[in-house]
C-alpha positions in Angstrom: -62.5 -28.1 -14.8 -60.5 -31.3 -14.2 -60.8 -34.2 -16.7 -61.0 -37.9 -15.9 -61.0 -41.1 -18.0 -63.0 -43.9 -16.6 -62.5 -47.5 -17.8 -65.5 -49.8 -17.2 -65.7 -53.6 -17.9 -69.2 -55.1 -18.4 -69.4 -58.9 -18.1 -72.5 -59.1 -20.4 -71.6 -56.2 -22.6 -72.8 -52.6 -22.6 -76.2 -52.1 -24.2 -78.2 -49.6 -22.2 -81.9 -48.9 -22.8 -83.2 -45.3 -23.1 -84.4 -45.2 -19.5 -80.9 -46.1 -18.2 -79.4 -43.4 -20.3 -81.9 -40.8 -19.0 -81.2 -41.8 -15.4 -77.4 -41.4 -16.0 -78.0 -38.0 -17.7 -80.2 -36.8 -14.8 -77.6 -37.9 -12.2 -74.9 -36.1 -14.1 -76.9 -32.9 -14.2 -77.7 -33.1 -10.5 -74.0 -33.6 -9.5 -72.3 -31.2 -12.0 -70.7 -34.0 -14.0 -70.2 -33.4 -17.7 -69.8 -36.4 -20.0 -67.7 -35.5 -23.0 -67.3 -38.7 -25.0 -67.1 -42.5 -24.7 -65.3 -45.3 -26.6 -66.8 -48.8 -26.8 -64.7 -51.8 -27.5 -65.6 -54.1 -30.4 -67.0 -56.8 -28.1 -69.0 -54.1 -26.2 -67.5 -55.3 -22.9 -65.4 -52.2 -22.2 -66.1 -48.5 -22.2 -63.7 -45.6 -21.9 -65.5 -42.5 -20.9 -64.2 -38.9 -20.6 -65.8 -36.7 -18.0 -65.3 -33.2 -16.6 -65.9 -33.0 -12.9 -64.5 -30.9 -10.1 -63.9 -33.9 -7.7 -62.8 -37.4 -8.4 -64.9 -38.6 -5.4 -68.1 -37.5 -7.1 -67.3 -39.8 -10.0 -66.7 -42.7 -7.6 -70.1 -42.1 -6.0 -71.6 -41.8 -9.5 -70.5 -45.4 -10.3 -71.7 -46.7 -6.9 -75.0 -44.9 -6.9 -75.8 -46.0 -10.5 -74.5 -49.5 -10.1 -72.1 -49.3 -13.0 -68.6 -50.7 -12.8 -65.5 -48.5 -12.6 -62.4 -50.5 -13.1 -60.0 -47.6 -13.4 -60.1 -43.8 -13.1 -57.3 -41.7 -14.5 -56.9 -37.9 -14.2 -56.2 -36.4 -17.7 -53.8 -33.5 -17.8 -53.5 -32.9 -21.6 -54.4 -34.2 -25.0 -51.7 -35.3 -27.5 -52.5 -35.1 -31.2 
C-alpha cells in the first residue's frame, strides 16, 4: 500500500480532545486510511503524519472533510536508516 507524509500547520497549536480523535479514527476506518505515526513540533503548531492509503485524493478529501489543514503531502518511497 502506498505511503504518504502529510505536513500540517496549526495556528493555535494541535491539542485535540478525545471526541476529535475518535472522529478521525472513524473516518480513517471508513475510508481505508491507516495512520502509522505522527511527529509533533515542540511548539505544537506542526504535525508530520505518516499514512498508508491507496489513493492520494482520499487523503486530500480527509483533510477537507475533517476540517484539518494539509500544507504538504509527499509520497514516501522508502525509509533510510
